[in-house]
N, CA, C and O atoms as a Tripos MOL2 file, in Angstrom:
@<TRIPOS>MOLECULE
protein
  264   263    66     0     0
PROTEIN
NO_CHARGES

@<TRIPOS>ATOM
      1 N          38.3910  -41.0820 -176.4040 N.3       1 MET1
      2 CA         38.7680  -42.4000 -175.2230 C.3       1 MET1
      3 C          40.3080  -42.1800 -175.5510 C.2       1 MET1
      4 O          40.9560  -41.8170 -174.5690 O.2       1 MET1
      5 N          40.9170  -42.3020 -176.5510 N.am      2 VAL2
      6 CA         42.1150  -41.7390 -176.7230 C.3       2 VAL2
      7 C          42.8130  -40.7930 -175.9120 C.2       2 VAL2
      8 O          43.8920  -40.9730 -175.3480 O.2       2 VAL2
      9 N          42.1640  -39.8590 -175.9040 N.am      3 GLU3
     10 CA         43.1010  -39.0210 -175.2490 C.3       3 GLU3
     11 C          42.8880  -39.0560 -173.8310 C.2       3 GLU3
     12 O          43.7970  -38.5830 -173.1490 O.2       3 GLU3
     13 N          41.6370  -39.6270 -173.0980 N.am      4 ARG4
     14 CA         41.7710  -40.1110 -171.6910 C.3       4 ARG4
     15 C          42.7720  -41.2870 -171.2630 C.2       4 ARG4
     16 O          43.2900  -41.3300 -170.1470 O.2       4 ARG4
     17 N          42.9970  -42.2710 -172.3090 N.am      5 PHE5
     18 CA         44.2940  -42.9050 -172.2010 C.3       5 PHE5
     19 C          45.7710  -42.4250 -172.0620 C.2       5 PHE5
     20 O          46.6350  -42.8450 -171.2930 O.2       5 PHE5
     21 N          45.8420  -41.4600 -172.9810 N.am      6 PHE6
     22 CA         47.0340  -40.5120 -172.8150 C.3       6 PHE6
     23 C          47.1490  -39.3760 -171.7850 C.2       6 PHE6
     24 O          48.2740  -39.1450 -171.3410 O.2       6 PHE6
     25 N          45.9590  -38.5380 -171.2970 N.am      7 ARG7
     26 CA         46.2250  -38.0840 -170.3860 C.3       7 ARG7
     27 C          46.2280  -38.9300 -168.9510 C.2       7 ARG7
     28 O          46.5600  -38.2780 -167.9610 O.2       7 ARG7
     29 N          45.8940  -40.2910 -168.7660 N.am      8 ASP8
     30 CA         46.0600  -41.0730 -167.4050 C.3       8 ASP8
     31 C          47.5960  -41.3870 -167.9590 C.2       8 ASP8
     32 O          48.3580  -40.6050 -167.3900 O.2       8 ASP8
     33 N          48.0740  -41.9680 -168.5670 N.am      9 LEU9
     34 CA         49.4360  -42.3420 -168.9530 C.3       9 LEU9
     35 C          50.5020  -41.1630 -168.4750 C.2       9 LEU9
     36 O          51.4410  -41.3880 -167.7110 O.2       9 LEU9
     37 N          50.2390  -40.0390 -168.9770 N.am     10 THR10
     38 CA         51.1500  -38.4250 -168.3720 C.3      10 THR10
     39 C          50.8640  -38.4550 -167.0110 C.2      10 THR10
     40 O          51.7930  -38.8760 -166.3210 O.2      10 THR10
     41 N          49.8460  -38.1320 -166.4190 N.am     11 VAL11
     42 CA         49.5190  -37.8880 -165.2930 C.3      11 VAL11
     43 C          50.1380  -39.2970 -164.1950 C.2      11 VAL11
     44 O          50.9970  -39.0160 -163.3590 O.2      11 VAL11
     45 N          49.7210  -40.4730 -164.2810 N.am     12 ASN12
     46 CA         49.7920  -41.2470 -163.7380 C.3      12 ASN12
     47 C          51.4380  -41.9660 -163.7950 C.2      12 ASN12
     48 O          52.0080  -42.5570 -162.8780 O.2      12 ASN12
     49 N          51.9390  -41.6900 -165.1630 N.am     13 ARG13
     50 CA         53.5650  -42.4200 -165.1810 C.3      13 ARG13
     51 C          54.7780  -41.4450 -165.5310 C.2      13 ARG13
     52 O          55.9720  -41.4760 -165.2340 O.2      13 ARG13
     53 N          54.0450  -40.6240 -166.2340 N.am     14 LEU14
     54 CA         55.1870  -39.5400 -167.0350 C.3      14 LEU14
     55 C          55.6610  -38.2660 -166.2090 C.2      14 LEU14
     56 O          56.7850  -37.8810 -165.8870 O.2      14 LEU14
     57 N          54.6110  -37.8460 -166.0230 N.am     15 ARG15
     58 CA         54.4410  -36.5200 -165.5060 C.3      15 ARG15
     59 C          55.6820  -36.1990 -164.1370 C.2      15 ARG15
     60 O          56.5020  -35.3170 -164.3940 O.2      15 ARG15
     61 N          55.7540  -36.6340 -163.2670 N.am     16 ARG16
     62 CA         56.6290  -36.5030 -162.2810 C.3      16 ARG16
     63 C          57.9320  -37.1420 -162.6680 C.2      16 ARG16
     64 O          58.7860  -37.0810 -161.7840 O.2      16 ARG16
     65 N          58.3110  -37.7860 -163.8660 N.am     17 GLY17
     66 CA         59.1740  -38.9430 -163.8590 C.3      17 GLY17
     67 C          60.3220  -38.2170 -164.0860 C.2      17 GLY17
     68 O          60.2970  -37.1150 -164.6340 O.2      17 GLY17
     69 N          61.6180  -38.9140 -163.5900 N.am     18 ILE18
     70 CA         62.8330  -38.4630 -164.3850 C.3      18 ILE18
     71 C          63.3050  -39.4330 -165.5240 C.2      18 ILE18
     72 O          63.1530  -40.6510 -165.4300 O.2      18 ILE18
     73 N          63.7470  -38.9680 -166.3480 N.am     19 PHE19
     74 CA         64.2380  -40.0060 -167.6240 C.3      19 PHE19
     75 C          65.4180  -39.5190 -168.1590 C.2      19 PHE19
     76 O          65.4640  -38.5840 -168.9590 O.2      19 PHE19
     77 N          66.5160  -40.2210 -167.6740 N.am     20 LYS20
     78 CA         67.9560  -39.6590 -168.0690 C.3      20 LYS20
     79 C          68.0540  -39.9590 -169.5920 C.2      20 LYS20
     80 O          68.7250  -39.1680 -170.2550 O.2      20 LYS20
     81 N          67.4370  -41.0600 -170.2560 N.am     21 SER21
     82 CA         67.3340  -41.3270 -171.7140 C.3      21 SER21
     83 C          66.4100  -41.6860 -172.2760 C.2      21 SER21
     84 O          65.5680  -42.2710 -171.5940 O.2      21 SER21
     85 N          66.1470  -41.5110 -173.7190 N.am     22 LEU22
     86 CA         64.7860  -42.0630 -174.4860 C.3      22 LEU22
     87 C          64.6860  -43.7220 -174.5840 C.2      22 LEU22
     88 O          63.8870  -44.1950 -175.3920 O.2      22 LEU22
     89 N          65.3390  -44.4350 -173.9210 N.am     23 ASP23
     90 CA         65.2840  -45.5650 -173.6290 C.3      23 ASP23
     91 C          64.7600  -45.4540 -172.3770 C.2      23 ASP23
     92 O          63.6110  -45.8930 -172.4410 O.2      23 ASP23
     93 N          65.0170  -45.0860 -171.2520 N.am     24 GLU24
     94 CA         64.2960  -45.1330 -170.0410 C.3      24 GLU24
     95 C          62.6140  -44.7370 -170.2480 C.2      24 GLU24
     96 O          61.6370  -45.3310 -169.7930 O.2      24 GLU24
     97 N          62.6800  -43.4100 -171.1790 N.am     25 LEU25
     98 CA         61.1710  -43.2420 -171.2810 C.3      25 LEU25
     99 C          60.6780  -44.1600 -171.9560 C.2      25 LEU25
    100 O          59.6470  -44.5650 -171.4190 O.2      25 LEU25
    101 N          60.9350  -44.7200 -172.9410 N.am     26 HIS26
    102 CA         60.4930  -46.0310 -173.6110 C.3      26 HIS26
    103 C          60.3110  -47.2820 -172.6160 C.2      26 HIS26
    104 O          59.4840  -48.1660 -172.8400 O.2      26 HIS26
    105 N          61.2410  -47.2730 -171.3880 N.am     27 GLN27
    106 CA         60.7300  -48.2740 -170.5680 C.3      27 GLN27
    107 C          59.8320  -48.1680 -169.6650 C.2      27 GLN27
    108 O          59.1780  -49.0690 -169.1410 O.2      27 GLN27
    109 N          59.8040  -47.1750 -169.5000 N.am     28 ALA28
    110 CA         58.8420  -46.7040 -168.3780 C.3      28 ALA28
    111 C          57.0480  -46.9340 -168.8940 C.2      28 ALA28
    112 O          56.1630  -47.4470 -168.2100 O.2      28 ALA28
    113 N          56.9270  -46.3660 -170.3040 N.am     29 ILE29
    114 CA         55.6610  -46.3530 -171.3560 C.3      29 ILE29
    115 C          55.3310  -47.9180 -171.6520 C.2      29 ILE29
    116 O          54.1800  -48.3020 -171.4460 O.2      29 ILE29
    117 N          56.0710  -48.6090 -172.0130 N.am     30 ASP30
    118 CA         56.2000  -49.9730 -171.8930 C.3      30 ASP30
    119 C          55.7610  -50.6550 -170.8190 C.2      30 ASP30
    120 O          55.0520  -51.6440 -171.0050 O.2      30 ASP30
    121 N          56.1210  -50.2280 -169.4570 N.am     31 ALA31
    122 CA         55.8970  -50.9180 -168.1410 C.3      31 ALA31
    123 C          54.5230  -50.3500 -167.8050 C.2      31 ALA31
    124 O          53.6870  -51.1850 -167.4610 O.2      31 ALA31
    125 N          54.2110  -49.2910 -167.8390 N.am     32 TYR32
    126 CA         52.6160  -48.5180 -167.7380 C.3      32 TYR32
    127 C          51.7010  -49.4460 -168.6380 C.2      32 TYR32
    128 O          50.7680  -50.0150 -168.0710 O.2      32 TYR32
    129 N          51.8880  -49.6430 -169.9720 N.am     33 LEU33
    130 CA         51.1880  -50.6080 -170.9960 C.3      33 LEU33
    131 C          50.9880  -52.2210 -170.5010 C.2      33 LEU33
    132 O          49.9730  -52.8920 -170.6830 O.2      33 LEU33
    133 N          52.1710  -52.6330 -169.8610 N.am     34 ALA34
    134 CA         52.0780  -54.0270 -169.7060 C.3      34 ALA34
    135 C          51.0650  -54.0510 -168.1140 C.2      34 ALA34
    136 O          50.2990  -54.9830 -167.8690 O.2      34 ALA34
    137 N          51.2640  -52.8360 -167.1540 N.am     35 ALA35
    138 CA         50.1250  -52.7600 -166.3750 C.3      35 ALA35
    139 C          48.8220  -52.6140 -166.4940 C.2      35 ALA35
    140 O          47.9320  -52.8600 -165.6800 O.2      35 ALA35
    141 N          48.7880  -52.3370 -167.2040 N.am     36 HIS36
    142 CA         47.3620  -51.5300 -167.9880 C.3      36 HIS36
    143 C          46.4280  -52.6180 -168.3540 C.2      36 HIS36
    144 O          45.2330  -52.7340 -168.0820 O.2      36 HIS36
    145 N          47.4800  -53.6500 -169.2530 N.am     37 ASN37
    146 CA         46.8400  -54.5040 -169.8890 C.3      37 ASN37
    147 C          46.4110  -55.9620 -169.2310 C.2      37 ASN37
    148 O          45.6780  -56.8980 -169.5500 O.2      37 ASN37
    149 N          46.9450  -55.7530 -168.5570 N.am     38 ARG38
    150 CA         47.0290  -57.0470 -167.2660 C.3      38 ARG38
    151 C          45.7450  -56.8520 -166.6700 C.2      38 ARG38
    152 O          45.2300  -57.8560 -166.1790 O.2      38 ARG38
    153 N          45.0550  -55.6650 -166.6010 N.am     39 SER39
    154 CA         43.5380  -55.7750 -166.4120 C.3      39 SER39
    155 C          43.1280  -55.0040 -167.2050 C.2      39 SER39
    156 O          43.3960  -53.8570 -166.8470 O.2      39 SER39
    157 N          42.4530  -55.0580 -168.3790 N.am     40 PRO40
    158 CA         41.7170  -53.9720 -169.3370 C.3      40 PRO40
    159 C          40.1370  -53.8270 -169.0210 C.2      40 PRO40
    160 O          39.5090  -54.7870 -168.5750 O.2      40 PRO40
    161 N          39.7880  -53.1120 -169.1670 N.am     41 LYS41
    162 CA         38.3560  -52.1560 -169.0750 C.3      41 LYS41
    163 C          37.6920  -51.9820 -170.1100 C.2      41 LYS41
    164 O          38.1790  -51.0630 -170.7690 O.2      41 LYS41
    165 N          36.5520  -52.5580 -170.7040 N.am     42 PRO42
    166 CA         35.9410  -52.1270 -171.6880 C.3      42 PRO42
    167 C          35.5170  -51.3170 -171.7000 C.2      42 PRO42
    168 O          34.7820  -51.2410 -170.7150 O.2      42 PRO42
    169 N          35.4580  -49.9560 -172.6450 N.am     43 PHE43
    170 CA         34.8020  -48.7780 -172.3860 C.3      43 PHE43
    171 C          33.4050  -48.9250 -173.0200 C.2      43 PHE43
    172 O          32.9840  -49.4630 -174.0440 O.2      43 PHE43
    173 N          32.7200  -48.0630 -171.7530 N.am     44 ILE44
    174 CA         31.0110  -48.5380 -172.0180 C.3      44 ILE44
    175 C          30.5630  -46.7630 -172.2740 C.2      44 ILE44
    176 O          30.5780  -45.7800 -171.5330 O.2      44 ILE44
    177 N          30.1600  -47.0050 -173.8020 N.am     45 TRP45
    178 CA         29.5620  -45.5700 -173.8810 C.3      45 TRP45
    179 C          28.2560  -45.0940 -173.2000 C.2      45 TRP45
    180 O          27.2940  -45.8590 -173.2710 O.2      45 TRP45
    181 N          28.1060  -43.8620 -172.5190 N.am     46 THR46
    182 CA         26.8660  -43.7530 -172.0910 C.3      46 THR46
    183 C          26.2960  -42.9390 -172.5960 C.2      46 THR46
    184 O          25.0910  -43.0400 -172.3670 O.2      46 THR46
    185 N          26.6610  -41.7950 -173.4570 N.am     47 ALA47
    186 CA         26.0210  -40.7380 -174.1610 C.3      47 ALA47
    187 C          25.0810  -41.2160 -174.8910 C.2      47 ALA47
    188 O          25.4390  -42.2780 -175.3990 O.2      47 ALA47
    189 N          23.8560  -40.8570 -175.2210 N.am     48 LYS48
    190 CA         23.1690  -40.7570 -176.2220 C.3      48 LYS48
    191 C          23.4980  -40.3550 -177.3290 C.2      48 LYS48
    192 O          23.8410  -39.1730 -177.3490 O.2      48 LYS48
    193 N          23.5350  -41.0640 -178.5730 N.am     49 ALA49
    194 CA         23.8310  -40.0980 -180.0320 C.3      49 ALA49
    195 C          23.0780  -39.2630 -180.0780 C.2      49 ALA49
    196 O          23.6990  -38.2480 -180.3940 O.2      49 ALA49
    197 N          21.8940  -39.0180 -179.9270 N.am     50 SER50
    198 CA         21.0980  -37.9700 -180.0470 C.3      50 SER50
    199 C          21.6320  -36.3280 -179.3640 C.2      50 SER50
    200 O          21.4770  -35.1810 -179.7840 O.2      50 SER50
    201 N          22.4080  -36.9790 -177.9560 N.am     51 ASP51
    202 CA         22.6300  -35.6800 -177.1330 C.3      51 ASP51
    203 C          24.1970  -35.4490 -177.6920 C.2      51 ASP51
    204 O          24.6600  -34.3670 -177.3300 O.2      51 ASP51
    205 N          24.9060  -36.0980 -178.3360 N.am     52 ILE52
    206 CA         26.2700  -35.6180 -179.0510 C.3      52 ILE52
    207 C          25.7770  -34.9620 -180.1710 C.2      52 ILE52
    208 O          26.7610  -34.2930 -180.4860 O.2      52 ILE52
    209 N          24.9250  -34.7100 -180.9710 N.am     53 PHE53
    210 CA         24.3310  -34.3890 -182.1290 C.3      53 PHE53
    211 C          24.1390  -33.0020 -181.8120 C.2      53 PHE53
    212 O          24.6020  -32.0470 -182.4360 O.2      53 PHE53
    213 N          23.3500  -32.9730 -180.6960 N.am     54 ALA54
    214 CA         22.9690  -31.5500 -180.4020 C.3      54 ALA54
    215 C          24.0330  -30.8200 -179.9820 C.2      54 ALA54
    216 O          24.2750  -29.6690 -180.3430 O.2      54 ALA54
    217 N          24.7200  -31.5200 -179.1690 N.am     55 LYS55
    218 CA         25.7370  -30.5200 -178.7980 C.3      55 LYS55
    219 C          26.9940  -30.2770 -179.9050 C.2      55 LYS55
    220 O          27.8880  -29.4570 -179.6990 O.2      55 LYS55
    221 N          26.9210  -31.0580 -181.0160 N.am     56 VAL56
    222 CA         27.8370  -30.4910 -181.8690 C.3      56 VAL56
    223 C          27.1010  -29.6140 -182.8570 C.2      56 VAL56
    224 O          27.8850  -28.9670 -183.5500 O.2      56 VAL56
    225 N          25.7800  -29.3970 -183.1320 N.am     57 GLN57
    226 CA         24.9770  -28.4360 -183.5510 C.3      57 GLN57
    227 C          24.9490  -27.2380 -182.5810 C.2      57 GLN57
    228 O          24.5010  -26.2640 -183.1860 O.2      57 GLN57
    229 N          25.2160  -26.9840 -181.4810 N.am     58 ARG58
    230 CA         25.2020  -25.9330 -180.6930 C.3      58 ARG58
    231 C          26.4040  -25.6120 -180.5870 C.2      58 ARG58
    232 O          26.4840  -24.3980 -180.4050 O.2      58 ARG58
    233 N          27.8050  -26.3170 -180.6210 N.am     59 ALA59
    234 CA         28.8880  -25.7370 -181.0800 C.3      59 ALA59
    235 C          28.9580  -25.1640 -182.4520 C.2      59 ALA59
    236 O          29.5870  -24.1060 -182.4380 O.2      59 ALA59
    237 N          28.4760  -25.5420 -183.7690 N.am     60 ARG60
    238 CA         28.5690  -24.8800 -184.7620 C.3      60 ARG60
    239 C          27.7920  -23.6890 -184.8910 C.2      60 ARG60
    240 O          28.0820  -22.7540 -185.6380 O.2      60 ARG60
    241 N          27.0750  -23.7330 -184.3520 N.am     61 SER61
    242 CA         25.8580  -22.5750 -184.1870 C.3      61 SER61
    243 C          26.5990  -21.3120 -183.4140 C.2      61 SER61
    244 O          26.4030  -20.1240 -183.6740 O.2      61 SER61
    245 N          27.5090  -21.8460 -182.3890 N.am     62 SER62
    246 CA         27.9950  -20.7690 -181.6410 C.3      62 SER62
    247 C          29.1010  -20.2440 -182.5190 C.2      62 SER62
    248 O          29.1440  -19.0440 -182.7870 O.2      62 SER62
    249 N          30.0880  -21.1790 -183.0240 N.am     63 GLN63
    250 CA         30.8270  -20.4470 -183.9240 C.3      63 GLN63
    251 C          30.3740  -19.6420 -185.2250 C.2      63 GLN63
    252 O          31.2310  -18.7890 -185.4550 O.2      63 GLN63
    253 N          29.5150  -19.6070 -186.0020 N.am     64 ASN64
    254 CA         28.9250  -19.1230 -187.0450 C.3      64 ASN64
    255 C          28.2380  -17.8930 -186.4950 C.2      64 ASN64
    256 O          27.8970  -17.0520 -187.3280 O.2      64 ASN64
    257 N          27.9240  -17.6060 -184.9290 N.am     65 ASN65
    258 CA         27.7280  -16.4360 -184.8280 C.3      65 ASN65
    259 C          28.4590  -15.5700 -184.1510 C.2      65 ASN65
    260 O          28.1710  -14.5480 -183.5290 O.2      65 ASN65
    261 N          29.7540  -16.3020 -184.4300 N.am     66 THR66
    262 CA         31.1520  -14.9820 -183.4660 C.3      66 THR66
    263 C          31.7500  -14.5070 -184.8980 C.2      66 THR66
    264 O          32.6610  -13.6800 -184.9420 O.2      66 THR66
@<TRIPOS>BOND
     1     1     2 1
     2     2     3 1
     3     3     4 2
     4     3     5 am
     5     5     6 1
     6     6     7 1
     7     7     8 2
     8     7     9 am
     9     9    10 1
    10    10    11 1
    11    11    12 2
    12    11    13 am
    13    13    14 1
    14    14    15 1
    15    15    16 2
    16    15    17 am
    17    17    18 1
    18    18    19 1
    19    19    20 2
    20    19    21 am
    21    21    22 1
    22    22    23 1
    23    23    24 2
    24    23    25 am
    25    25    26 1
    26    26    27 1
    27    27    28 2
    28    27    29 am
    29    29    30 1
    30    30    31 1
    31    31    32 2
    32    31    33 am
    33    33    34 1
    34    34    35 1
    35    35    36 2
    36    35    37 am
    37    37    38 1
    38    38    39 1
    39    39    40 2
    40    39    41 am
    41    41    42 1
    42    42    43 1
    43    43    44 2
    44    43    45 am
    45    45    46 1
    46    46    47 1
    47    47    48 2
    48    47    49 am
    49    49    50 1
    50    50    51 1
    51    51    52 2
    52    51    53 am
    53    53    54 1
    54    54    55 1
    55    55    56 2
    56    55    57 am
    57    57    58 1
    58    58    59 1
    59    59    60 2
    60    59    61 am
    61    61    62 1
    62    62    63 1
    63    63    64 2
    64    63    65 am
    65    65    66 1
    66    66    67 1
    67    67    68 2
    68    67    69 am
    69    69    70 1
    70    70    71 1
    71    71    72 2
    72    71    73 am
    73    73    74 1
    74    74    75 1
    75    75    76 2
    76    75    77 am
    77    77    78 1
    78    78    79 1
    79    79    80 2
    80    79    81 am
    81    81    82 1
    82    82    83 1
    83    83    84 2
    84    83    85 am
    85    85    86 1
    86    86    87 1
    87    87    88 2
    88    87    89 am
    89    89    90 1
    90    90    91 1
    91    91    92 2
    92    91    93 am
    93    93    94 1
    94    94    95 1
    95    95    96 2
    96    95    97 am
    97    97    98 1
    98    98    99 1
    99    99   100 2
   100    99   101 am
   101   101   102 1
   102   102   103 1
   103   103   104 2
   104   103   105 am
   105   105   106 1
   106   106   107 1
   107   107   108 2
   108   107   109 am
   109   109   110 1
   110   110   111 1
   111   111   112 2
   112   111   113 am
   113   113   114 1
   114   114   115 1
   115   115   116 2
   116   115   117 am
   117   117   118 1
   118   118   119 1
   119   119   120 2
   120   119   121 am
   121   121   122 1
   122   122   123 1
   123   123   124 2
   124   123   125 am
   125   125   126 1
   126   126   127 1
   127   127   128 2
   128   127   129 am
   129   129   130 1
   130   130   131 1
   131   131   132 2
   132   131   133 am
   133   133   134 1
   134   134   135 1
   135   135   136 2
   136   135   137 am
   137   137   138 1
   138   138   139 1
   139   139   140 2
   140   139   141 am
   141   141   142 1
   142   142   143 1
   143   143   144 2
   144   143   145 am
   145   145   146 1
   146   146   147 1
   147   147   148 2
   148   147   149 am
   149   149   150 1
   150   150   151 1
   151   151   152 2
   152   151   153 am
   153   153   154 1
   154   154   155 1
   155   155   156 2
   156   155   157 am
   157   157   158 1
   158   158   159 1
   159   159   160 2
   160   159   161 am
   161   161   162 1
   162   162   163 1
   163   163   164 2
   164   163   165 am
   165   165   166 1
   166   166   167 1
   167   167   168 2
   168   167   169 am
   169   169   170 1
   170   170   171 1
   171   171   172 2
   172   171   173 am
   173   173   174 1
   174   174   175 1
   175   175   176 2
   176   175   177 am
   177   177   178 1
   178   178   179 1
   179   179   180 2
   180   179   181 am
   181   181   182 1
   182   182   183 1
   183   183   184 2
   184   183   185 am
   185   185   186 1
   186   186   187 1
   187   187   188 2
   188   187   189 am
   189   189   190 1
   190   190   191 1
   191   191   192 2
   192   191   193 am
   193   193   194 1
   194   194   195 1
   195   195   196 2
   196   195   197 am
   197   197   198 1
   198   198   199 1
   199   199   200 2
   200   199   201 am
   201   201   202 1
   202   202   203 1
   203   203   204 2
   204   203   205 am
   205   205   206 1
   206   206   207 1
   207   207   208 2
   208   207   209 am
   209   209   210 1
   210   210   211 1
   211   211   212 2
   212   211   213 am
   213   213   214 1
   214   214   215 1
   215   215   216 2
   216   215   217 am
   217   217   218 1
   218   218   219 1
   219   219   220 2
   220   219   221 am
   221   221   222 1
   222   222   223 1
   223   223   224 2
   224   223   225 am
   225   225   226 1
   226   226   227 1
   227   227   228 2
   228   227   229 am
   229   229   230 1
   230   230   231 1
   231   231   232 2
   232   231   233 am
   233   233   234 1
   234   234   235 1
   235   235   236 2
   236   235   237 am
   237   237   238 1
   238   238   239 1
   239   239   240 2
   240   239   241 am
   241   241   242 1
   242   242   243 1
   243   243   244 2
   244   243   245 am
   245   245   246 1
   246   246   247 1
   247   247   248 2
   248   247   249 am
   249   249   250 1
   250   250   251 1
   251   251   252 2
   252   251   253 am
   253   253   254 1
   254   254   255 1
   255   255   256 2
   256   255   257 am
   257   257   258 1
   258   258   259 1
   259   259   260 2
   260   259   261 am
   261   261   262 1
   262   262   263 1
   263   263   264 2
@<TRIPOS>SUBSTRUCTURE
     1 MET1         2 RESIDUE 1 A MET
     2 VAL2         6 RESIDUE 1 A VAL
     3 GLU3        10 RESIDUE 1 A GLU
     4 ARG4        14 RESIDUE 1 A ARG
     5 PHE5        18 RESIDUE 1 A PHE
     6 PHE6        22 RESIDUE 1 A PHE
     7 ARG7        26 RESIDUE 1 A ARG
     8 ASP8        30 RESIDUE 1 A ASP
     9 LEU9        34 RESIDUE 1 A LEU
    10 THR10       38 RESIDUE 1 A THR
    11 VAL11       42 RESIDUE 1 A VAL
    12 ASN12       46 RESIDUE 1 A ASN
    13 ARG13       50 RESIDUE 1 A ARG
    14 LEU14       54 RESIDUE 1 A LEU
    15 ARG15       58 RESIDUE 1 A ARG
    16 ARG16       62 RESIDUE 1 A ARG
    17 GLY17       66 RESIDUE 1 A GLY
    18 ILE18       70 RESIDUE 1 A ILE
    19 PHE19       74 RESIDUE 1 A PHE
    20 LYS20       78 RESIDUE 1 A LYS
    21 SER21       82 RESIDUE 1 A SER
    22 LEU22       86 RESIDUE 1 A LEU
    23 ASP23       90 RESIDUE 1 A ASP
    24 GLU24       94 RESIDUE 1 A GLU
    25 LEU25       98 RESIDUE 1 A LEU
    26 HIS26      102 RESIDUE 1 A HIS
    27 GLN27      106 RESIDUE 1 A GLN
    28 ALA28      110 RESIDUE 1 A ALA
    29 ILE29      114 RESIDUE 1 A ILE
    30 ASP30      118 RESIDUE 1 A ASP
    31 ALA31      122 RESIDUE 1 A ALA
    32 TYR32      126 RESIDUE 1 A TYR
    33 LEU33      130 RESIDUE 1 A LEU
    34 ALA34      134 RESIDUE 1 A ALA
    35 ALA35      138 RESIDUE 1 A ALA
    36 HIS36      142 RESIDUE 1 A HIS
    37 ASN37      146 RESIDUE 1 A ASN
    38 ARG38      150 RESIDUE 1 A ARG
    39 SER39      154 RESIDUE 1 A SER
    40 PRO40      158 RESIDUE 1 A PRO
    41 LYS41      162 RESIDUE 1 A LYS
    42 PRO42      166 RESIDUE 1 A PRO
    43 PHE43      170 RESIDUE 1 A PHE
    44 ILE44      174 RESIDUE 1 A ILE
    45 TRP45      178 RESIDUE 1 A TRP
    46 THR46      182 RESIDUE 1 A THR
    47 ALA47      186 RESIDUE 1 A ALA
    48 LYS48      190 RESIDUE 1 A LYS
    49 ALA49      194 RESIDUE 1 A ALA
    50 SER50      198 RESIDUE 1 A SER
    51 ASP51      202 RESIDUE 1 A ASP
    52 ILE52      206 RESIDUE 1 A ILE
    53 PHE53      210 RESIDUE 1 A PHE
    54 ALA54      214 RESIDUE 1 A ALA
    55 LYS55      218 RESIDUE 1 A LYS
    56 VAL56      222 RESIDUE 1 A VAL
    57 GLN57      226 RESIDUE 1 A GLN
    58 ARG58      230 RESIDUE 1 A ARG
    59 ALA59      234 RESIDUE 1 A ALA
    60 ARG60      238 RESIDUE 1 A ARG
    61 SER61      242 RESIDUE 1 A SER
    62 SER62      246 RESIDUE 1 A SER
    63 GLN63      250 RESIDUE 1 A GLN
    64 ASN64      254 RESIDUE 1 A ASN
    65 ASN65      258 RESIDUE 1 A ASN
    66 THR66      262 RESIDUE 1 A THR
C-alpha cells in the first residue's frame, strides 16, 4: 500500500511538475498530503491470506528452479 501511495504522489503531483528549488518541491508534497488527508479512505484488504501465501510459495519455487 505504501508503494501505491508514493506512485499516486508521483503520478498525480510530481511527475510533470517544475520545481525550481527544494522548498518548492517540499511545498508541493505538503499540499498533496493536505489534500489527500482531507478525505482519507481506509485500505480494505481483499486478498485472502491463503492466496498470498500460495503466490509467495510459487515465486520461491520459481527462483529455486533457475
